[in-house]
MIVO-809633 format. One line per 2 residues: number of its first residue (from 1); their letters; for each residue x, y, z of C-alpha. Coordinates in Angstrom, 1 decimal, always signed. Example, Ala and Ser with C-alpha at 12.3 -4.5 7.8 and 13.67 -1.06 7.14 Angstrom:
// MIVO-809633
1> as> +12.3:-4.5:+7.8; +13.7:-1.1:+7.1 $
***
This chain:
// MIVO-809633
1> mr> -63.4:-15.1:+47.2; -61.0:-17.4:+49.0 $
3> kl> -58.8:-17.7:+45.4; -59.3:-14.3:+45.5 $
5> vy> -58.1:-14.1:+49.0; -54.7:-16.3:+48.1 $
7> ff> -54.0:-13.8:+45.0; -53.7:-10.7:+46.7 $
9> lt> -51.6:-13.0:+50.1; -49.1:-13.8:+47.5 $
11> gi> -49.2:-10.5:+45.5; -48.1:-8.7:+48.6 $
13> ll> -45.7:-11.8:+49.5; -43.4:-10.8:+46.1 $
15> ln> -43.7:-7.5:+46.2; -42.1:-7.3:+49.5 $
17> sc> -39.7:-10.1:+48.6; -38.7:-7.9:+45.5 $
19> st> -37.4:-5.1:+47.4; -34.2:-2.8:+45.5 $
21> gl> -30.7:-2.6:+47.2; -31.5:+1.1:+47.4 $
23> ks> -34.2:+0.4:+50.0; -32.4:-1.8:+51.6 $
25> lq> -29.4:+0.8:+51.9; -31.9:+3.5:+52.8 $
27> rg> -32.8:+0.8:+56.3; -29.3:+0.4:+57.0 $
29> dy> -29.1:-3.2:+55.5; -25.5:-2.7:+53.9 $
31> yd> -24.4:-6.3:+53.2; -28.5:-6.7:+51.5 $
33> ai> -27.8:-3.5:+49.6; -24.6:-4.3:+48.7 $
35> lk> -25.4:-7.9:+47.5; -28.6:-7.0:+45.5 $
37> av> -27.2:-4.2:+43.4; -23.8:-6.5:+42.5 $
39> nr> -26.5:-9.1:+41.6; -28.6:-6.1:+39.8 $
41> ls> -25.3:-5.0:+38.1; -23.7:-8.6:+36.8 $
43> sd> -27.0:-9.0:+34.6; -27.4:-5.4:+33.4 $
45> pd> -24.0:-3.8:+33.7; -24.9:-0.2:+32.9 $
47> nr> -27.8:-0.1:+35.4; -27.4:+3.5:+37.4 $
49> ka> -29.3:+2.9:+40.6; -27.5:+0.0:+41.1 $
51> tq> -24.1:+1.3:+40.9; -25.1:+4.1:+42.8 $
53> vv> -25.8:+1.6:+45.5; -22.2:+0.4:+45.4 $
55> rd> -21.0:+3.8:+45.3; -23.0:+4.9:+47.9 $
57> gy> -23.2:+1.5:+49.8; -19.8:+0.4:+50.0 $
59> pl> -18.3:+2.6:+51.9; -20.7:+2.7:+54.8 $
61> av> -20.8:-0.7:+55.1; -17.3:-0.7:+55.4 $
63> ay> -17.3:+1.9:+58.2; -20.2:-0.2:+59.8 $
65> yq> -18.2:-3.5:+60.0; -15.3:-1.5:+61.1 $
67> ek> -17.0:+0.1:+64.2; -18.8:-3.2:+64.8 $
69> li> -15.3:-5.2:+65.0; -13.9:-2.3:+67.2 $
71> ry> -16.9:-2.6:+70.1; -16.7:-6.6:+70.0 $
***
């Protein structure tokens, strides 16, 4: 029984750590989204989802960080 509980906890942690750039982008974590998408594109340059994340996320990230710089 104990091994089963450890197995499920490990599985949940692994699934949580395997989030995509799209999920990060939807959460507003632009830096993480771009980083994950670029890493995915380095191994698979034809990945459409990762390309879309970079295309959509980069302008949002630039605007977000420019706004932060202006405020501080």
